[in-house]
C-alpha positions in Angstrom: 30.2 100.1 131.4 30.4 101.3 127.8 29.1 99.2 125.0 30.5 100.5 121.6 30.0 98.6 118.5 32.3 98.9 115.4 30.9 97.9 112.1 32.7 97.2 108.9 30.8 96.7 105.7 33.8 95.1 104.0 33.6 97.5 101.1 36.8 99.5 101.1 36.5 101.1 97.6 37.3 104.7 98.5 39.6 107.2 96.8 42.5 106.1 98.9 42.5 102.5 97.5 41.9 103.5 93.8 45.7 104.3 93.6 46.5 100.9 94.9 44.4 99.2 92.3 46.2 101.1 89.5 49.5 100.3 91.0 48.6 96.6 91.1 47.3 96.7 87.5 50.5 98.5 86.3 52.7 95.9 88.2 50.9 92.9 86.5 51.1 94.6 83.1 54.9 95.3 83.4 55.3 91.7 84.4 53.3 90.2 81.5 54.4 92.5 78.6 57.9 91.2 78.3 56.5 87.7 77.8 54.7 88.8 74.6 57.8 89.6 72.7 59.1 87.3 70.0 62.4 85.6 70.4 62.7 85.6 66.6 65.1 88.1 65.0 63.8 89.9 62.1 65.8 89.5 58.7 68.1 92.2 57.8 70.7 92.9 55.2 73.3 95.7 55.3 75.6 96.7 52.6 78.8 98.8 53.1 77.9 101.1 50.2 74.5 102.4 48.9 76.0 103.5 45.6 79.2 102.7 43.5 80.1 104.7 40.4 82.7 103.5 37.7 84.5 105.7 35.3 85.1 104.6 31.6 88.3 102.8 32.7 88.0 99.2 34.1 87.6 99.1 38.0 86.3 97.2 40.9 84.7 97.9 44.2 84.7 95.6 47.4 81.6 95.7 49.4 80.8 94.0 52.6 77.4 92.3 53.1 76.1 91.5 56.5 73.0 89.6 57.0 71.2 87.0 59.1 69.7 85.2 56.2 70.8 83.8 52.9 70.9 86.3 50.0 71.5 86.4 46.2 72.8 89.1 43.9 72.1 89.6 40.3 73.3 91.9 37.5 70.3 93.7 36.1 69.5 94.0 33.2 71.1 90.9 32.0 72.9 92.6 29.1 75.0 94.4 31.8 76.6 91.1 32.6 78.8 91.5 29.5 80.7 94.3 31.3 79.7 94.0 35.0 80.5 90.9 37.2 80.1 89.9 40.8 82.6 87.9 42.6 79.8 85.7 44.2 76.1 85.3 43.3 75.0 85.4 46.9 76.0 84.3 50.4 74.9 82.8 53.6 74.1 84.5 56.8 77.0 86.4 58.3 79.5 88.7 56.7 80.5 88.2 53.0 83.0 90.2 50.9 81.5 91.0 47.4 83.6 92.4 44.6 81.8 94.2 41.8 84.1 94.6 38.7 83.3 96.7 35.5 85.3 96.3 32.3 86.4 99.3 30.4 84.1 101.2 28.3 85.7 101.4 24.8 82.9 103.5 23.3 
């Protein structure tokens, strides 16, 4: 009769299990990371033109303003408001059409 004893220390940390530990860690990380993102949208403002130029004759340009926040527009310096006007001083979130009009330069 044969009497063999099999012993197990309970410690299975060998090279083969190291890969499983990393795989488990990465799996948990991938599950938790998306939960760290904010649901809040960052404010943005997009204008259909980055530059407009007028000649000495009177003229106007129509711009489209897209944003997710309230916005305001001003003519600067304030002395320019004598010859440059805006169709709206601002707008709400969404898309707004803004017309910029210049008077003729008589000089």
